[in-house]
N, C-alpha and C positions, 0 to 999 in steps of 0.2 A: 621133250623130256618132261616127265612128271615132276610135280613139286609137292613137298610136304611143308605146310604153312605153320610157322611157329608164331602164334598170336600173342603179343604183349598188350594187355588191355588195361587202360586206365578208366575204370567205370565212372569216376567222378569228373572226368573231362567234360567241359561244357555244361556244368551243373547237373551231371547225371546223364548227359547225352551219350557218353562213351559206353555206359552199361546197356542202354537201350539199343544202340547200334550193334554192339557185340552180340546181343541176343538174336537179332534178326539175321546177322551174317552167319553166325554159327548154325542157325537153323537151316539156312540155304546150303551151307557147306555139307551139313549132315545129309540133307536130302539128295544132294548131287554126288554123294560118296567121295567127297574131296578129303584127302588126308590132312589132319591138322592136330595141333596140340595147343592148349590154352594156358596162359600164365596171367593171373590177375594181380595187379599191384595193390598192396594193402597199407603202405605207408610212404611218406615222401622219400624219394630216392630209390625205392624198391625196383623200379624199372632198370636202373643201372646195374643192380646186383643180378637181376634175371638175365639181362643181355650179356653181361660179362661172363657169366657161367655158360650161356649158350655159345658165345664166341670161343671159349676155351674147349668146349666138348662137342659141339654140334655144327655150328655154322662154318662154311667154307667160302673162299673167294670165288667170284664168278670168272669163268673162262668159256670161250666158245668151243674149246677143245676138251671139255670135261667128258670123261668116260664113266659116267654113273647113270643109273636108271632114274633116280629121284634126287632132286636138288632141294636142300633145306633152306627155305626162304623165311627170313625174319619179317614180320608184318606188325606195324605199330598202329594201334587204335587209341587215339588220344588227341590232344591239342598240340599247339606249337611248343609248349613247354615240355610235354612228354617227348616229342620228337627231338628237341634240343638235348634232353637228358640222355636219350638212347644214342644219339650221334656221338656225344662226348664219351659215352661208355665204350664206344668202339675206337676211340682215339688212338690207343696203343696197339690196335690190331690191324690186320691187312685192310687197306683202304678200298679193296675191291669186294669186300663183303657187302652185298646189296641190302637195301632197306625198302620194304614195301610200306606204304603209308595210307591209312584211311582216316581222313580228318574228322574229328569229333569235338573240337574245341569251340570256343566262343569267337575267336578271331580268324583262325585258319588262313593266315597270310601266306604260309609256305605253299599251300595248295593253290591259292590264287596265282602266286608268282610262277610256280613250276608247271601249271597246266593240269593239275589234278582236279577232278570234279569236286566241287564243294559239298555236293550231296553224297553222303557216305556210301549209299548203295551203288550209285554210278561209279564212284571211285573203286569200289570192290570189283565191279565188272571190268573196269580198266585194268585192274590188277590181274584178273583171270586171263584176259586176252593177251597181255604182254608176253612176248617170248624171250625178250632180252631186257636188261636194265638200261636206263638212260644215264648219261653222264651229266651231273649237275655240279656247278661250281658253288662252293660254300665258303664262308669266311673263316680264316684262321686268325687267332689273336694271341699276343704275348704281352702281358702286363708286367713291367720290370720292377715296380715298387713292391707289389705283393708277390712277385715271382709266380705268376699264374699263366697257364696256357690253356687254350680251349678252341672249340669250334662253335660257329653260329650258322644256322640255316637261313635266317631272315636278316636281322640287323642288330647292330650294337649301338646304343645311344648314350649320350652324356648330356646332363642338364634337363631341359624341359621334357624331352622324350622319356627319359628314365623316371623323372619325377611323376609324370602322368601314369606310367606303368606301375610305379610304386603305389600311387594313390588308388588306381583302379584295382590292383591286386588286393589291397587292404580295405576296399570299399564294401560295405554291407549290401549296396545296391547290385553289385556284380552277381552275387549268388542268386538274388531274387530275380534279376533280369534273365539269367541263364535258364531258369526254369521255363521261361516263355520264348527261348531262342532269340533273345534280344540283348545278349551279352555285350555286343559292340556299343550299345548306348552307354555302358558304364565308362567307356573311354571318353565319350562326349561330356558326361558329368565331371569326370576327372580333369579334362582339359579346362573346363570353366573354372574349376576350383584352383588349379595350379597356375593358370594364366596370371592371376592377380598376386601371386606370392613369389613366383620364380624370378630371380634377379639375373642380370647379365653378369658374365664372368669372363676373365681373360683366358685364352688358350693359344697354343702354337700348333700349327698344322704343317707337317713336313710332307711335301708331295712333289713328285717329279723333279727332285733335286733342289727344290726351293723351300724356304721357310716363310709361311704366311701367318701373321699375327692378327688376332681379333681381340679388341678390348672388352666388347660387350656381347659375347656369344650367349645365345638363348637356348637354341635347340641344335644339337649336333648328332648326326646319325650316319653310320657307315652301313650301307645296305647292299644286298646281292640281288634283289629283285624290286619291283616298283612299290611294294606295299608295307605299311606298318600300321599299328593301332587298330586292327580289325578291318582293313580294306582301304585305308587312306593312301592315295597314290603319291607318296612323298617324292619318288624318283621315277617318273613314268618311263624313262629311257633305259632303266636298269635291265640287264639280261642275265638270268641265272645260268645260262649256258656258255657265257664268255668269261674268260679269266680276268675280269675287270671289276673293280669296286667302284661304287658311287658314294661320294661323301656329300652330305647336305648340311649346311650351316645357316641358321636364321639368326640375325642380330636382334638384340633387345630393343624394342621400339614402343611407342605409346599404344594404349589399348585400342584406339581407333584404327591405327595402322595395322595392328595385329589382327583385328577382326576382318579388315579388308584383305589381308594376306591369307586368312583362312578361307575366305570366299574364292580367292584366286586358286588356292590349293584344291578346293573341292571341284573347281572347273579345269584343273590341270594346267593352269596358266601362271603358276607361281614364279616361273622364270622371268616374268615381266617385272618383278619387284627387285629393286636395287638392294634390298635387305636380305634377299635369298641368294645364297652362294652355292654353286654346284661344281664339284671336281670329279674327274674320273682318272683312275690310275690302278695299276696292279698292286701297288703298295702305298700305305699311309702310315704316318706316325702322328699321334695326337698327345700333347702334353697339357694337362690342366693342373695348376698348383692349388686351386681352390677346391675344397671338398664339395663334390657334386654327386648326385645319384648316377650310377652306371648300371645298365642292364644289357643282357644278351638274350635275344629271343623272348623278352618278357620276363626273364629271370633276373631279379635284382642281385648284382654283384656287390653292392654296398654303396655307402655315401663316403667318398674319399677323393683325395688327389690321385691323379693317374698319369702314367706314361705308358701308352699302349700302342703297339705296332700291329698292323693288319696286313694280311695277304689272302690268297685264295688257294683252294685245294679241290681236286676232283673227287667226288664221291658218287657211288652208284645208287640210284633209286629205281625201284621196280614199279612202273605204272605205264 
């Protein structure tokens, strides 16, 4: 079956990487006489507007029994934040509308976790070779205090994780480092900055029919694959193809122990620390009465108290 590719392009992703990648890929598609239509984002949230219009008028759910000559395939060129926005734009539409993804961001954690080539041109060739989409489990969340629902393709964090994301996203160094394809270093600088200011806070975790309380939570993240923060293996055992969530919590400890835990984390041996807690379940609920930063896929949801429930949902990705 032929495909018509509808390219949603964030030129600013990865400090301009998105625009450069799009130029190369469009040239290759033109040379190969591949049918495509381009849509460039020009303001924050524009990708949502584009995708929702496409979903209403053009995109259709995937089925192996389709009797059409050309399938309209949505393809996102951007970073994890762009993919997060596009996925949520499709929240109210049929879950079998597939998404193609070519990573162009500074972190590209979804590509790492799902098995998409981090090099954009290799990811493009994966896209062309694929005959059917793959089922990937992503996170669903419902926040009762703000009455919010949404999806996340990577992870949702409360506390240190989110504070680091907030610091990195507002850091002047991120933009500069992105120009040299070193955007991940901005997370390291942000970690060092936030480590000395983030305090422990109490939370309640509802998991597998039990309530577990922590008095000095420091980092809390619910994830669907191993990585966060631009390739840090926070949960090496996480699998994006299984309907199971991984929840990681790190307790607030002194600086010496924190740096030791970071070394263990980089060596994927964090499970050896008694301050590192890991849970697996198909559902979680987290209640935090203290105002803390919360993020979903690197997009800051706010600094607030939260009562948030998590689950999983199957979505189709073309690669």
